[in-house]
N, C-alpha and C positions, 0 to 999 in steps of 0.2 A: 819115362817115355820123351822124348827128344819133342818138341812142340814145332810143328812147322813153321816156314817165316810169317806166314800170313798170319796164324793163330797168333805168333809172339808177338805180331806188332799190334794187334788188335790190343792184345792183354793188357801193353804198354801203355795204348793209347787212353783205355780207361782208366787203367792207373793215376796215369799225368791228370785227366779230366776229375777223378775224385778228389785229389789233390787242389784241385783249383775251386772247388764247390766250399765254402766256407762251413767248418761244421757250428749246429746249432745249440744253442746250450740246454743243457736236461731240466725239466722240469722238476720244481722246487717243490720241497713237502706241502706248500701254502699252495701251490697250484693244481696236485694231485686233489689237495681235501676240497676245491672247489670245486673241479670239475667230479668227483664222486659225489658231492653234497646235491648237487643242480641237475646232474643226467636225472631227466625222465620225469622232472620233478616239473609239475605243474601248479602254477601259482593263483589259479579259480579253483582251487581243491583245499576246504579246510584243513588244516593238517593234523590228523585225527588218525590211527588204526582203526579206533573202532565207534564208527560213524555217531552212536549213542553218546560218547564221551562229550563232557562240556571244557568249551576253550575260556579258560577265565581272562579277561585283559583288565591289568592293572593300571590305573591310570594315574596321574599327577600333573601338579597345575600352580604356574607360577605366575602371578600379576609383574608385569615388568613396565606398562605405563597406560593410562589414558588418553588417549592421543586427541579426542576430538568426543565432545555429545551437545548432538544436536535436537534441538525440541521440535523443532519444526518438523523432521523426518521422523521422532520418536527413534531414534537410532544413538550406539554409544557406540566408538570404534576402541577397540584395546591392542596392546602389545602384550603377550603371554608367554612362556616357556610352557612347552607339552610335552610328558612323557607318558609312553604307552609299552606295556611290558607283558608278554606273551609266551606259550610254550608254543612249541613246532614239535610236532614228536617224527618228523621227516627229517629234521636235522641235527641229527644226533650221531656223534662219532665216538671210537676210542681215541683217546688223547695220544695214546703209547702207539699205535699205528701209522701216527703222523707227525711223527717228530716232537712230539711233549705239545701240541700248539692246542690250547684251551680254550682261545676266544678267537674270532675272526668275523672281519668287515665283508659284508655281502652287499650285493646292489641292489636297494627296497624294490623296485622292478621287476627283478628274479625271483621273489619269492612271495607268499602269503602275506596280507597286511589286512586286518581287520576294516571292516567298513562303519567303523565310529565318526561322526558327526556334531557338531553343535547346534541343534533344532533352534535355536535362536537367531542364525546364521538367515541375514537379509542381502549379503554381498559378499564377493570373494574379494579378502583382502589383498595385499601385497606381501609374501611371504616369500623367503629362499627357499629354493631346493634343498634337501638336505638328503642326498643320492645312495646315501649307507645306512645300515644298520648291523648292528653289533648282534652276534650268534654266539652263544656260547656251548658246550660241547654237552651240556645236557638238553638244550635245546631250547634254551629260554632266548627267548629274542628279545633286544630293546632300542625301541625307536623315540629318538630326542631328537623334537625340532620345535622353532620359534615360529608364531603364528602371528597374523594382526588379521584378528577377529570383526566384523561388523556384526552386530547383534541388535535386534527390535529389544526396545525397552522401554516402558511403562513409566515417563520422564513427568514427575509432578515440578513446575518451575515455579508454582505459585508464591512460595519465601525467598525466591530468588534478590537477593546473592549469598542468602543463606542456609540455602538447599543440600539437601543429604537425598542420593540416589540410591535406587535399590534395583539391582539389575543383575541376570543369572544364565550362567551358561549352561546349561544342560548336554551331559554327551551320552549319545545311546548309539546303538548300531540301528542302522538305518533299514536294513534287511534281516538280518538274522534277528531270531527270540533267542528267551533267555534259556531254551532246552540245547542251544548252538553255541550262544555267546554270551558269558555274563560277564559283570563290570565287579570290580572292587576298587578301593583306594590302595595307593601305592607307599602314603605312608597314614599316620594315623590323623582323624579331621580336627582334633586339637594343634597337631604341627601345621596342618595345612591353613589352619586360619588366622595363625599366629605369626606365620613366614613373611613379611616385609623386607627381608633383607636386599631385596632385587630390585624393590618398587621406586621408581622415580621421584621423592618426596618434595622434589622444589617447582613441582610443576603447580596449574592452576587447583588440581583435585589431592584430597590426601585419604588415602586409603585407609581404611579405621581395622576392616577383618577380612578375611572370606573361609566361610564355611561351609562346609559339605555334608550331602546325604542323600544317600542310595533309596528307591523305591522300585517297585515295577506296577509296570503301567499293562491293564489290560485293553488291547485294540484285536478288533477282529478275530475274536475266538484266541488270541495267542498274546502271550505274556513276554513282554520286554523288560528287560533292564535299565535303569536310569540312574546315573550321577549327577548332581545337579548342585553346582555353585553361587554362593550367596542367591539362595530361593528363600521369597516371601514368606509369612506365615501362613497355611493353609490350615482352614476351620473343615474340621468334620461337619459331611451333611446325613442327613436323613438321621432314623429314629434307633436304630442299632448300632451306628458309631462303625461298620467297618468298609460302608463303599459310598463315594459320593459319585457324582455324571457333571460333566463341562461340557459344552461344546466350544471345539477347536477351529478357530477363523479360518487361518492357517491350512488345516488340512482337511476343512471340507469334513468332519465327521463326527460323531458321538466319543467322547472317550472316556471309559470307566475306569476308575481309580480304585484298587484294593486298598484298604489300609489294615495293617496287623495290628496298630497300636493307634494311639494318636501322634500325628505328624506334624511336628512344630519344627520349621525351617525357619532357621535364625534369620533373621532381617537383620543383613549387615550392610552398610551405608558407605559410599563413598561422597566423603565430605567438602563443599566448593570451600576455598579460602577468598572470604568476601573484600581483603584488603584493597585488593584493586579497583572494584566497583564503588566502595565507600569513598575512596579519595577521589578517583573520577567522574561518581554520578552524584551521588547523594551531599557530596560539602559543597558544590557549587551552588546544587540545588538551594541548599539551607543558606546560602551565602545571601543570595538572589532575594530570597522572603524576608530576611533580617532588612536588606534594606529597605522592601518594599515598608515592612512595618515603622522602619527608623522615617519615611517621609511622609509620615503621617505628624510630624514635629512642624513640617514646613505652615508658615500661615496660608490661609486658604487663598486671601486677597493677592498674595507675592507674586503670580502668575507662573511660579517655577512648579508646583507642586504636579501639572497635569503632564508636563514634560518630563516631568523625575519619572511617572509612574508609564508614562508612555513607553519610554525608554525602557525600562525595567520589564515590562511587555516584551519588547521588539527583544531583547537579550535572553529571555527565555526562552523565546518561538525559536531563535536561531539554537539555541542550546538544544530544545527539543529536539530540533531536526537532525543534530548531529549523533545524539547520542541513540538515535533508532537501531543503530549498526551495532551497538554495545551489548542492548537491550535482545535477551534470548526470546526467538521467534518458534511461539507455538499457538496451535490453531483447538485446543482445550478452554485454557482457562490465560486468561490475563494475570501475568505477575502483581503482586502487589506492591511493589516497586511503579513499576505502568499507572497502577492505581492513584499513589502518589503523586507522581510528575503531572497528570490529568486535574486531581485535587487542586495542587498547587498552583498552576497556570490558571482553573475556574476562580480563585480566591483573587489573583491577581487581576484577571477582569473585572471581579465582583469591586473590589477596588479602588481601579480606572474607571468604573460608573458611578460609584460614590462619589468620586471628589468631582468629576463632571456635573452631575446634578448639582452637589452644592456649590460648586462654583456660576453655575446657569443660575440659580437661586440669587447668589447674592449681586449678581450685575444684572437684574432685570426689578423692578417693581412688580408689585401682585398686580398692578392695573396691566403691563407691558406682557405679564406673565401668559396670563387669560384670552390677552389678544391673541398669542401665538401659535399657528397650531404645530403640532406636530411635524407636520411633514416640512412646513419653513421652516422651521428649527433645525430638524435633520440636513435639510438642502443647503441652508444657511450658515449654519456652525460646522458642520462636522463634512458636509459635504462627500464624495465618494471618491476620497484619496487613499491609495494602496501604495505598498511598495514591494517589490518581489527581491525575495533573498535566495540567491542560486549558490551553492557550494560548487564548486568544482574541484575536484582532486586530480591533478595533474602527474602520471605515474609512468618514470622514465623505466621503459624495459631496456633492458642489455643484453643483445643477444651474439652469445659466442658461437664464432664461426673457427670451429678447430678444423685442421687440416693436417693428419699425420703422415707426413712424407713417408713412403717407403724405397729404399734404395734397393735396388738391383746387383745383387751379386753376381760375376761370372763363377760357375764351379771348376771349368778349368778351359783347354786350350781345343776342346771339342764341343761343334756348334750344330744347329740344328736338329735332326729327327735324332741324331746316336747320343746326344747330350739329355733330349727325353727317355728314351728307348732305358738308359741307364737309371734316372729319376723311378720311373714303374718298375724297374727291375730292384730297384732299394727299397721302396715302396713294398711291392709283394714279399720282399725277403721279410721285411719286420713285421709284415702285418701276419705271415703265416702264424696260427696259433698262440696268436698277444690274446690277452685277454684284459680289458680294461676296469674290468672290477674287483682285479684284485693286485694289493699294492707291489710293486715290482721290484722284490728282492728275492734271493735264489735262497738264502737262508733267512728263514721267517723271523729270528731273531735281532737281526739285523735291520735298525730304525733307518727310515727314511728321514735326509734332515733336508728341509724347505730353508731356502736362504731366501728372504725375502728386504725388497726395498718400498720408500715411501718417499712420493715428491710430489707436492701439495702445488696446485696450477691453477686454481680460483677457490675463494670462498664466495660462494654462490646465495645463500639466507642465512641468517642467524634470526629462529625465532625466540625471543625473547618469551614471550607467553607459554608455549608450549614444549620450550628449551630443548630446542629441536638444529643442532647444525648441517647445513647443505654446504657439501666440499666436492669439489672437484679433483681429484687424484690422478697420479700413474701410477700405477702400482705394478712392481716386477715381484717374480718369484721364479725359482730355479731347483731341481732337485736332479738326483740322478737315478735312472731309469734300468735294472739292471737287464732288461729284457730286448732295451732300444740301441743294442751294440753293435757297430759293425766295424769293419777292415776298409779303411777306403782305400788300399791298393786295387781293390776286388771289385770299386764301382767306380773305375777313372778318376780315382784322388778327389771323388766328395766327401767334405768333412759336415756340414750339414743340410741338413734339408727341413722347409716345412711339413707340418702333419696336422690335418682338421684336429681342431682339439677334442672333437667328440672322439676321436679316436684312440684317444691314449689314456693313461691313467691319469686323474688330477685330484691334489689333494683338497679334503673338504675344508679348507681354510675360511672362516667368517670372523666377520666384525661381530663383537660382544654388542658391542653400544647401538644397532642400528635398530631404529625403528621402522624404516620405510624403505622400498625398492628403488632407487632412483632409475633415471632414464640413461641409461649407459649403451653406448655404440657396441654392436656383437661384434668381437673380434674370433673370428672361425677358426686358426691356426695357431700351433706353437711352431718355435724352434728346437729341433733335435739335433745336437753334436755325433761325432759317431763315436765319442768314448759316453754316450748318455746323458750327457749334460741335457734336460729339458727346462727353456724358458719361455716363459707363460707372462707378456706383456699387454699388460692393456690399461687404455684409462675407467675412472670408475665415477660415480655420480653417488658420493656416500651420504644417505641421511641418517643422521645420529642423534642420540639422545644425549643431552651434556647441562651440568651444572651453570648457567650462568648466571655470573654476577653483574647487574649493571647498576650497582650503587651510584657508581662511580660515570657514570653517561655523561656527556659525550666523552671523556676521558677514560675510559675502561681498559681492561686488557684481561682477553677471555683465554683461560687456557681448556681446551677440549680435549679428552683422549679419544684413541681408534687402537681398540684391541683387538688385534690377530690373532685367534685359534685356532684347531682344529676341534670339530663341535663333537665330534665323537672317538677319534685315534688317542688314542694315551702316548706319552711320552715314550715309550716302548716300539710304538708303532710309527709315528710324525714326530720329529722334535723341529724346534724353527730356532733359526740363525739368523744375522744381519749379513746382508750383501757388502755393505760399505761399513766404515768404520764410525764410529757415533759422532766425532769429531765432522767426517766430511757430511753424516744427514746432519748434523745440528745447522750447519751454516751455509748449507744448497739453498740457495733460491732462483734458480738460474730459471726454473720455467717457469715461475708466479708470477702472476699477471698484479701487474703494483699500480697499478691505477684505477683500482675501486675502493670502497670505503674502508676495508681493513687492508693491515699490514701485516705482511709475517714476519715476525720476530726471529723466531727459532722453532726447529723440531728437536725433543727429545727423546731418546728412546730406551725400552726398561726392559731387559729379558726375566721373567719369574716362571717359577715351576706351583704347581697351587693343586688341591685335591679336593673337591667337593665333597666326596664320604668318607676320605682317610684309607681309600682301599685304591682310586685309580689316581694315577697321577697325570697331568696336562703340561704342556707347554705353551706360554702365551707369549706373542711380543706386542708390548704399548709405545703405542707412539702418542705423545703429548706435545699437539697444534697448536703452540701459543700464536695469538694475533692480538695487535692494538687497533684500535678502532680510531680514523683520522677523523678530528672534532670540528675542521674548518667548516664543513657543512653546516652543521649544527649552531657553531657559533655565529655564523653570518645570519641564519636563518629562525633560530629561537632565540637567542639571547641579544644580539643586539637590537632586535624590534620590542624585547620586553625591558631591556635597559633604557632605550628612548621615553617608553611610555612612562617610566618611572620620572627619569628627569621632567616632562612635562607636568607630571603631578606636583615633583616638588617647586616647579616655576608658578604653578597654579597659585599657590600659597600669597603671591605677591599681587593678584587681582584685590581689590577692599571686597571685607566680608558683605559690608552694607552694599554695595551695588547690585546684587542677586544675579552677576552672573558668574563665580565662582563655583555655585550647585551646577549649574548647565552646562557648564565646562567640567568637571570632576565626574559627573555623571555619565558624560560621553566618552571621557576617556576609562571606566568602568566596562562601560558596553563595549568599547574598542580592545579592550584586555579580553572579556568574555568570548569574541569572536575570534579574538588570535590563539585563543586557549582551545574553541573550536579547531580549528584550523591545523594547530600543531597538535591535536589528539591522535591525529595517525602518523604523525611521525616519532611520537616519544616511544619505545619498547615499553611492552606491559608485560607486567610479570607478579604473580600471587605472593611471594614472600617477602618482600619489600620493595617500597616506592624509590625510583632514584634521587636524588639530590635535587634532580635539577626539577624534577614533579615538586617537589619540597619547596622548591626555591619560588616555583609559578606560583603555588598555592598561596605560600608567605607574601609573593608580592602581590597576590589579588586578597588578600587579608588587609597591608598596608593599604592598598585605594580605599578600601572598606572604613577602615579606620579615616583615612584621612576625611573621606567623604561626610563620614559623621562626624570629626570634630568642626569640618563645615556647616553643616546643617546647627550642630549648636552654638555656633557663634553668630551664625545668620538669626537663629532665633533669638540670642543673646542682644543683639543690635538694632532689629526690629522693631516699630512700634514702642519705642523705650517708655515713653510720655504715659501709656498704660501701665508701666509697672509701678511700684512704689522706690521711694528713693533707695540709692544705695545703702544696705547696711553696713556700718560703721566698721566691724572685720573683714567687710570684704574691702571696703577702702583701705583698711590696712594691711592687707597683705597684697593685695591687686596692684594699688597704686603708690603704698609706699614701700614693702619688703622689697616685693617681685623684684622690681626694677633693678634695686640693687644688688640681690644676691645673682640676678641674671641677666648683670652687664646692658639692661635697656639702658644706654644714655641718652635716648632722646626723646624724655618725658617731655620735657618744657618746646620741644621742637612739637610735638603731637599737640599738647596742649595749644601752642599759637596756631597749631594746623588746624584745629576743630576752630578757634576765636574764627580763624579767615576765612573758615566756610560758614561761620554764623550763617549767612547771607542766604544761601542756598539751602542751611538747613531751616532757615524760617519760611524759605518758600516751599519747602517739601514739607515742613508743618502745617502751613496756612491752607494747604491743596489736601490735607489728610485728614479725614473725619474724627480720627484720634484727638485731635486738637479741641477739634469741639465739644468733643466729651468731656475731654479734663477743663475746660473753663466755660462751656456753655451754661450750662446747667445752675453758675451764679452768678446770671447778669440779669437772672428775669425778674429779680429781687434787689438788687442792687440802687433803683431807685427810690427803692422805699425804706429802706435802710441810712440814706444820705442824712447828716446831721447838718444843723445850720454849720456848724463849726468845719464842716466837709464842704460847704458852700463858698465859706469866705475863702478857706486857703483855694479852690478851685479860680476865684474871681482873683485872690492877689495874684495865682500863675498865670492868668490872662492879661495881667497886666492894668485890670479895673478896681476902682477905688469900692472897698465892700460898703454896701448901703443899708441905715438903719430902717429902710419902710419896707412896707413888706413886696418881698420882690414880684414883678410882677408873673402870669403862670404862662407866658411865652419864657420869660427868662431861669423862672425856674426849671422850665422843661427841658430849657436848655444844657443849666448845670447839670440835672439829673444824667442827662445823657456824654456828658462832658465825665463825668465823674467813673459811669459806667466803661467807658470807653477807658480808663485810667488803671482800673481795676482790673476789666480784663488783660488789658498792657502788662501789669502785674504780675497776674495769676502765670498769662504765657510766658513771660521770664523765668519764674518759677520750674514751669515744666519742662523749659529748655534747658535748664542747668541739670535738672536730672536723667534728659537723654543725653547729653554731655560726660554725666559721669557715668552713663550704661554705654557710650560708645566707646569713651575712653579704657573701663574695662573690659569691654570685648577687643577691640587693638592689642593690649596687654595678653589678655588669655591668647589672642592670636599666635603673639608673638612667639611664647613660652611653648604653645602647644607644636608650633612650629620647628619648633629648635629642637625639640624631645623628637619629633617626626624625623629630624633631618639627621640625627645624632643615630637614631636606631636603624636608617636606611643606611647610612654610612658605615656604620660597624658591621651591617646583616653582609652588607655587599664587601667588605675586604674579607672577613670570616669564609667567605665562599670563593672567592679570587684566589685567594692563600690555597686554600684543599687542593683546587683543580690547578693551580702552577704545581703544588708537590705532586698531584697524581700523574701531572704530564713529564712532569721531569722523570720520574719516578718509573 
C-alpha cells in the first residue's frame, strides 16, 4: 500500500534518528553470569538450601612481620596474610551454559561473608581493602586478604633482651554457633607451623614456629568453634578431666571449655635478637664498672680518686637517663636488665662513699674527727652542690607541601551549557548498564593488560630497626575497558572524559611488601579516552618491608623492592606490563626531591610469572629502588667529634705522669665521650642482625680510651711514692732501662737522666714534705746516737776542722757530735731513697713512652683501616 506523504516523512525521520543513536555492545557471557548469580541474592542470608546444613570455613594464616611489641600496653602488632574458603550453595552454575566459565571474581560487598574475627584484637589495624573474591562454579568462595592485627598479649619482659614472647591469634565466628559455622584448617597443622618463607627475618624478632589447634567453647548454652594459632599450654581442671572454666575479663562472663582429650597447645615463641641491646646497653655499663674497679689503684692521698669516682658516677647517671627510652616499659615486672643497672649505680655510690670516708680519715687526726660534728662535716666539706643535666634533642621536621597542578583542556569549540550537556549525555551513555564489579571484557577469555609506571618523589623514612621503608611515589596505571567506548563524532568530538573512580572497574593491584597503609591523598577521578583506555594516576605514600643492610652506615646503599601484582586475579584475567621502557624508567629522576638525606641512583624493573600452588599463575612487576645515603651530615656530627676526642687523648700523653693531672684529663675525656655516645645514640640506625661499622668504631674508640686511662693509672701508681718501694730489680733495669730504649729507639735516655738530676732539688723538696721519706729514714735516727763509735766521733771532728782530742769529751761536745753524726746518716739514707725514687721514676717514664707508642700505632692502624673501607664503599 502506498504511504501518505506525512507517514512517509515520519518513517524516514525515525530511520535517520535510529541511525544517529550508537549501538550498545552486546552483553558478554561474564556479564550475564554475574547478573544471573546476583539476581535476588541476599548477602545477609547464610548461603545454604537447607538451613540445618553446616557451613564449614577453611582458614589459613601466614605471619609476614612483627611490627611492634609494646610492653606498657601489653599488645603486639603483626602483619599477616589471611585466607578463608567456604562453599556458597547459591553461587553454583553450569560452565557450559556460560561459555565455559569455571571461575569468576565478584565484589565482596555483594555476597555473604562469614563473620570470622580475631578474639584478641584490641585495635583496628591498617589493612588495605580487597574488593574481590573468587567464586568457583561449584560454589567454592576464596577470600584472600592481608591484615594488620593489633593483639592483646601477656608479654613477659623480665628476661629482656633475651626474652621469648608467646602470643595467640584465635579465629572464631562472633555470632554463629558451631551448628551454623564450623572452622577447619586449610592446610595441615605441621605445614602451618613450619611455614616461615614469607616472614621478614631481618627484624628485631625471630619467628620459631606457628602451631594451630581446633577446639569448641561452650558459652551461653551454645557451642562455638575456635581455631587458635600460637596457643599456650592449657592444663586440665577438675577431677574428671573433661572440662574446666575460667572468667573472661574481656567478655565479662564465665566460659566453660569442654575437652574430649588432653588439650596441649604448643608453646610457640617469637624470640628477640639481643645484639642491639647488648652492644648499646650492657657493654657501656660494663666498661664504666670496669673503670670504677681500676680506680681503686689510685692512691688515696693523691686527691684524684674522688674526682675520678664522681666523674664515673656522673657519666653513669647520664647514661641511665638516655637508656630509659631503650628499656621496655612494663607495669607488671621490672626487667632484670633494669635491676642490673640499678645495682650497678648503687655499687658506684657505695664505692664513692667509701672513698670519701677513707680520705676524710686520712686528712684529719683522731682528735679533730671527734670534735667535728656530722652536720658541720656535711655543710663544710660537701655542701649542697648539684648539677642538672638536661638532654634536649632537636628533631627537624620536614613538611612536604605537594601541589598537583591540573590542566584544563578544552573539549571543543562549543562552550557554555552545550558542552556541559554533551558531557552529561556521554556520562549517561557510559554508565547505562555498566557493572563495576565485572572485569570489562566482552570475551571472558581475553586478559586485561594493565600498564603501570612508577616515579619516586621522595624518601620519607628509613626505619632500620623495624626494616621498614616509607616512600612517596607517583604511581600510574592504565588499562582498556571495552565497555567504556564511544564515537567522538556522536558527542561533539569529545575524546576523553573524567569519571569517578568509584563508578568504574579498577584492577586490584597491590604491593606485596606493604606493612602499613600510608597517608595518601584521595584522587576521586580517572581519565577515559574514547577507545576505552583508562588512566589512573595518583600519588601514594608506601610503607613497605625492606631488608636494610646498614653495616656501611653512613656510606650505605640500600636496595628495596616494590612488587606490584593482582592479589586475586590470575594471569588469565589480569596481566601486567610497563608503560615505559626499562631504560627510561631506570634513569628517570625528574620528580625526585634531591635535597634530602637519600639520593636516588636508579629504578630497576623485573617482570615475572609465578605460581603459589602450581595451579594458578600470577603476573608481577617488581621495581627495585636503589638509594644511597648522603654521609656529610653524619661525618660532621659523628665522626669529626669522635676524631677530635681521640686526638686529645693522644695529646694527653704529653702530660707528665707524676704531675697528677693526666688522670683527671683522661677521665674527663672518657666522660665527654660517654656523653657524646648518649647524644648520638638516637642518630645511629638500630638493627638486630648486625652492628653498623660506625657503631663498632665508637665502641672500639671507647675501649681505647679505657685502655689509655688504665695505662695512665698504672704509670701514676708506678712513679708515685717510689721511696716506699724496694729497689728496682735487676731484670727490670736490664729490660726497661737498657734493652727497651735500644729496641724502641728511645735516644733521649741521657737527657731524661739529666732532666731527673736537674729536677733533684724539686724532688728533694717534694720528698721532704712527704711523710713517706720520714717513714723511710726516721726510724733509723732514734738509735744512731747510741751506736756512734769513737772512730766516728773523730771523723766528725776532722770533718768540722777541729783537732781530735785525747781527753774525755765534755758532755756538751759529745751531744753535739752525736747530733751531727745522726744528721749525716739521715742525709745518706735520704740520698739512697732518692736514688731508688729516681730509678723507679725513670722506669715509669720509659714504660710510659713505650705504651704511648704502642697505643699510637694501634690508633693509627685502626684509623687507616676504617678510612680505607669507608673510602672504597663511598666510591663503589
